[in-house]
KENULO-601197 format. One line per 5 residues: number of its first residue (from 0); for each residue x negated, y, z negated of C-alpha. Coordinates in pm, whole numbers, plus 50000, padded with zeros to 5 digits. Layout:
<sites>
NUM = X Y Z | ...
</sites>
This chain:
<sites>
0 = 44549 86739 81078 | 44550 86878 80713 | 44538 87257 80697 | 44252 87396 80470 | 44330 87701 80276
5 = 44034 87955 80241 | 43959 88114 79915 | 44259 88346 79816 | 44471 88214 80085 | 44753 88062 79887
10 = 44938 87757 80038 | 45323 87741 79971 | 45379 87689 79596 | 45364 87312 79528 | 45193 87231 79868
15 = 44855 87039 79793 | 44604 87045 80064 | 44348 86736 80074 | 44034 86933 80035 | 43929 87251 79844
20 = 43601 87473 79789 | 43418 87410 79485 | 43080 87503 79322 | 42929 87149 79293 | 42610 86993 79131
25 = 42455 86694 79277 | 42192 86458 79125 | 41916 86558 79404 | 41962 86920 79312 | 41945 86899 78935
30 = 41736 87175 78795 | 41799 87550 78779 | 42160 87681 78831 | 42062 87870 79136 | 41960 87566 79314
35 = 42172 87295 79146 | 42510 87487 79200 | 42626 87513 79569 | 42951 87574 79722 | 43102 87278 79890
40 = 43430 87140 80050 | 43533 86836 79853 | 43874 86664 79791 | 44132 86822 79576 | 44173 86607 79245
45 = 44472 86394 79236 | 44721 86381 78941 | 44609 86048 78754 | 44826 86066 78435 | 45173 86140 78334
50 = 45040 86410 78115 | 44825 86592 78385 | 44874 86913 78568 | 44704 87037 78865 | 44588 87404 78849
55 = 44543 87656 79137 | 44236 87838 78977 | 44245 88208 78990 | 43955 88271 78782 | 43688 88101 78578
60 = 43484 88204 78274 | 43103 88164 78265 | 42923 87998 77951 | 42616 87797 77897 | 42782 87447 77972
65 = 42709 87531 78327 | 42344 87556 78273 | 42317 87230 78083 | 42501 87062 78359 | 42272 87197 78624
70 = 41981 87065 78457 | 42106 86709 78403 | 41932 86710 78075 | 41999 86585 77809 | 42303 86462 77972
75 = 42331 86342 78343 | 42679 86485 78381 | 42765 86280 78693 | 42696 85957 78556 | 42828 86045 78221
80 = 43169 86158 78381 | 43196 85826 78582 | 43248 85644 78249 | 43570 85843 78209 | 43740 85804 78557
85 = 43553 86093 78761 | 43419 85862 79030 | 43223 86130 79244 | 42884 86171 79345 | 42906 86552 79245
90 = 43017 86736 78941 | 43205 87071 78916 | 43122 87294 78615 | 43341 87553 78460 | 43498 87544 78114
95 = 43740 87822 78093 | 44011 87930 78355 | 44322 88077 78446 | 44550 87996 78717 | 44914 87845 78836
100 = 45061 87510 78765 | 45059 87341 79126 | 45174 87000 79052 | 45246 86823 78736 | 45269 86446 78591
105 = 45607 86281 78510 | 45576 86337 78126 | 45507 86716 78133 | 45814 86882 78011 | 45688 87221 77874
110 = 45536 87350 78177 | 45670 87409 78538 | 45523 87448 78883 | 45460 87804 78923 | 45383 87869 78562
115 = 45100 88118 78513 | 44859 87982 78238 | 44524 87990 78065 | 44316 87673 78048 | 44133 87593 77727
120 = 43813 87383 77718 | 43916 87092 77508 | 44094 86787 77664 | 44188 86449 77535 | 44404 86163 77583
125 = 44778 86252 77466 | 44834 85880 77446 | 44560 85812 77216 | 44698 85646 76898 | 44486 85885 76676
130 = 44619 86172 76840 | 44985 86052 76810 | 44937 85992 76442 | 44853 86353 76399 | 44461 86352 76416
135 = 44320 86689 76511 | 44212 86626 76896 | 43861 86744 76847 | 43819 86429 76602 | 43960 86188 76853
140 = 43735 85951 77036 | 43912 86074 77369 | 43792 86430 77308 | 43604 86572 77604 | 43470 86917 77730
145 = 43600 87046 78051 | 43315 87146 78273 | 43077 86919 78110 | 43256 86591 78050 | 43511 86647 78298
150 = 43519 86824 78650 | 43603 87203 78585 | 43703 87527 78689 | 43452 87649 78938 | 43697 87508 79231
155 = 44014 87620 79398 | 44200 87341 79187 | 44126 87160 78869 | 44302 86881 78719 | 44378 86913 78330
160 = 44601 86778 78046 | 44902 86981 78016 | 44824 87036 77643 | 44514 87232 77761 | 44740 87512 77898
165 = 44904 87823 77746 | 45134 88044 77943 | 44960 88351 78038 | 45095 88691 77925 | 45189 88924 78210
170 = 45006 89204 78065 | 44672 89016 78076 | 44504 88986 78404 | 44357 88669 78562 | 44001 88785 78512
175 = 44077 88891 78162 | 44255 88574 78075 | 43973 88350 78224 | 43696 88516 78061 | 43730 88750 77764
180 = 44047 88562 77625 | 43878 88226 77601 | 43576 88378 77452 | 43779 88552 77186 | 43964 88220 77112
185 = 43638 88041 77075 | 43458 88286 76843 | 43783 88328 76629 | 43777 87957 76564 | 43415 87985 76475
190 = 43446 88242 76214 | 43808 88223 76100 | 43897 87864 76155 | 43636 87686 75944 | 43813 87577 75617
195 = 43693 87755 75307 | 43474 88002 75513 | 43717 88228 75690 | 43594 88561 75769 | 43700 88834 75516
200 = 43697 89210 75482 | 43368 89363 75420 | 43178 89031 75499 | 42826 89093 75608 | 42780 88875 75936
205 = 42441 88809 76123 | 42511 88783 76500 | 42252 88648 76732 | 42258 88769 77110 | 42490 89050 76992
210 = 42517 89193 77340 | 42610 88868 77504 | 42960 88689 77550 | 42950 88524 77194 | 42801 88836 77021
215 = 43045 89073 77165 | 43338 88875 77100 | 43209 88837 76746 | 43172 89215 76716 | 43528 89259 76819
220 = 43663 89016 76583 | 43462 89158 76295 | 43577 89510 76355 | 43927 89385 76360 | 43907 89219 76016
225 = 43692 89492 75872 | 43361 89261 75836 | 43025 89407 75869 | 42832 89275 76170 | 42459 89303 76226
230 = 42369 89227 76596 | 42024 89089 76695 | 41930 89190 77036 | 41629 89210 77254 | 41600 89575 77356
235 = 41717 89930 77289 | 41964 89935 77548 | 42144 89642 77430 | 42110 89793 77069 | 42296 90102 77182
240 = 42554 89887 77360 | 42616 89697 77032 | 42661 90024 76837 | 42915 90141 77086 | 43098 89823 77054
245 = 43122 89866 76666 | 42820 89692 76526 | 42753 89815 76161 | 42384 89777 76254 | 42134 89622 76480
250 = 41801 89422 76473 | 41548 89417 76767 | 41416 89060 76764 | 41118 89188 76982 | 40971 89337 76667
255 = 40916 88977 76493 | 40714 88678 76604 | 40829 88389 76383 | 41060 88213 76632 | 41067 87854 76696
260 = 41012 87558 76474 | 40881 87581 76115 | 40487 87544 76074 | 40381 87217 75926 | 40437 87219 75549
265 = 40056 87153 75487 | 39957 87451 75679 | 39934 87705 75424 | 39813 88000 75650 | 40079 87933 75907
270 = 40355 87895 75646 | 40232 88225 75487 | 40251 88400 75811 | 40589 88262 75896 | 40729 88371 75556
275 = 40587 88724 75581 | 40768 88767 75931 | 41077 88613 75751 | 41074 88852 75479 | 41048 89140 75724
280 = 41331 89034 75908 | 41540 89005 75592 | 41439 89351 75493 | 41558 89462 75840 | 41891 89306 75789
285 = 41918 89470 75463 | 41832 89817 75609 | 42086 89782 75878 | 42353 89651 75636 | 42280 89935 75384
290 = 42247 89709 75100 | 42043 89411 74999 | 42291 89135 75058 | 42260 88843 75275 | 42511 88747 75541
295 = 42808 88528 75428 | 42839 88398 75795 | 42569 88364 76062 | 42690 88320 76407 | 42423 88093 76573
300 = 42372 87963 76935 | 41995 88015 77042 | 41934 87705 76842 | 41559 87617 76821 | 41402 87953 76812
305 = 41634 88106 76557 | 41804 87833 76342 | 41512 87820 76064 | 41574 88209 76020 | 41951 88169 75993
310 = 41923 87892 75723 | 41691 88111 75534 | 41901 88421 75583 | 42254 88293 75517 | 42369 88367 75152
315 = 42429 88090 74879 | 42756 87905 74959 | 42752 88091 75311 | 42782 87934 75636 | 42574 87915 75964
320 = 42813 87821 76222 | 42645 87715 76543 | 42801 87651 76893 | 42505 87619 77129 | 42119 87585 77171
325 = 42003 87826 77452 | 41649 87810 77348 | 41654 87441 77270 | 41823 87171 77074 | 41528 87032 76877
330 = 41558 87263 76592 | 41367 87254 76248 | 41475 87371 75909 | 41393 87352 75539 | 41669 87121 75397
335 = 41610 87242 75043 | 41787 87553 75126 | 42091 87361 75232 | 42130 87150 74911 | 41979 87378 74636
340 = 42148 87688 74745 | 42481 87503 74865 | 42462 87659 75230 | 42676 87512 75493 | 42553 87422 75861
345 = 42886 87399 76059 | 42920 87297 76418 | 43183 87419 76655 | 43248 87291 77002 | 43536 87425 77217
350 = 43883 87541 77177 | 44228 87421 77222 | 44555 87569 77338 | 44648 87672 77003 | 44325 87887 76968
355 = 44405 88059 77279 | 44752 88130 77152 | 44591 88277 76848 | 44379 88482 77057 | 44658 88612 77268
360 = 44852 88707 76922 | 44538 88872 76825 | 44471 89091 77128 | 44832 89198 77199 | 44916 89512 77030
365 = 44546 89567 76919 | 44255 89763 77053 | 44068 89470 77223 | 43894 89555 77549 | 43911 89242 77771
370 = 43768 89396 78089 | 43474 89170 78216 | 43132 89324 78234 | 43083 89173 78590 | 43265 88986 78826
375 = 43106 88719 79076 | 43244 88522 79369 | 43268 88159 79365 | 42969 88140 79590 | 42750 88346 79339
380 = 42832 88088 79050 | 42488 87946 79042 | 42317 88292 79055 | 42537 88433 78774 | 42414 88127 78554
385 = 42059 88181 78666 | 42076 88528 78515 | 42224 88384 78189 | 41924 88135 78191 | 41684 88417 78255
390 = 41822 88658 77981 | 41911 88891 78274 | 42292 88897 78215 | 42479 89232 78189 | 42624 89318 77844
395 = 42938 89148 77765 | 43172 88878 77939 | 43103 88753 78299 | 43380 88603 78487 | 43401 88410 78842
400 = 43679 88529 79072 | 43795 88196 79245 | 44109 88267 79420 | 44150 88632 79320 | 43996 88843 79590
405 = 44128 89195 79519
</sites>
């Protein structure tokens, strides 16, 4: 009989049991995360390719991918993943993580069994001719997102491509490397990795959801480079938190009512009311900044509710960089602002191992607080995502302790 190892009970190094505990989503549970995500005992994934590694997961980061996966909309993740070799009737979310290399494929030479690593979200086929020819992995047809298009890290084990892994520094904990480090890697790519629009000293930056994961990491990076971040929040408590974390200023979005899609162009009254609110929001930004200057960069992730404001607010030749759509993905915008004022709407999706290494280099020797704001058990993963969906998350980064129990 195969021996089962409970959470936190580590098998002998390299010994791979047949089953594991994982937070799973099934089709008949699609809906809210609290219902969709349930802990089950399922088979441990097998090494399928020569470039694969099996990771014994210590901790996993929380982000919005799990909420979209739980809903089954707009993508049925179980059906979608079957197209790419995940032949299961369940799906395991989790896009970030840290853990130990437990087994490796025949072609893996830069990692050894027992190495402690940080796992990045981007995965691809290393044998893809485009990759071999030097194409950036995120531009390859084989590019996939861990925890949304491949089974992820909310499990005792996860199979990933070796190129997703970076060796974990000894002075960064499992929880810090799974949550905060990945968040910094991603945001750094958003605002420092877009050609021609890299963050500069003294840049005004508009940050939606300033007290959340993306927002907090944006504040940290802006502080490091001397940029001036204006955080948008939903209440006074979060405003005070952002100020403590170094925000140059804050805006309380509850004082405005122009959120959502733009009014119909032939509805003069609605358009006038929207523009009045929009100008009031702009005035609040200028007051928080201390001068009448529009943001050079807008860090956007709510999507449907805020994109019209982001496009209006960003400076001429500035950039709105978007990484999600937490309020909905059917957004509207006035295209005239894009072409007549040469504004840029830039998508950013995921981060790779090089981005993680950049984040490691950034935080080591600098004053970056990586401590998670709250830690959940694997069994609480669904409830943690439900808190995020309901906008009841604690300020800062959240993480799931998978095989970390102390």
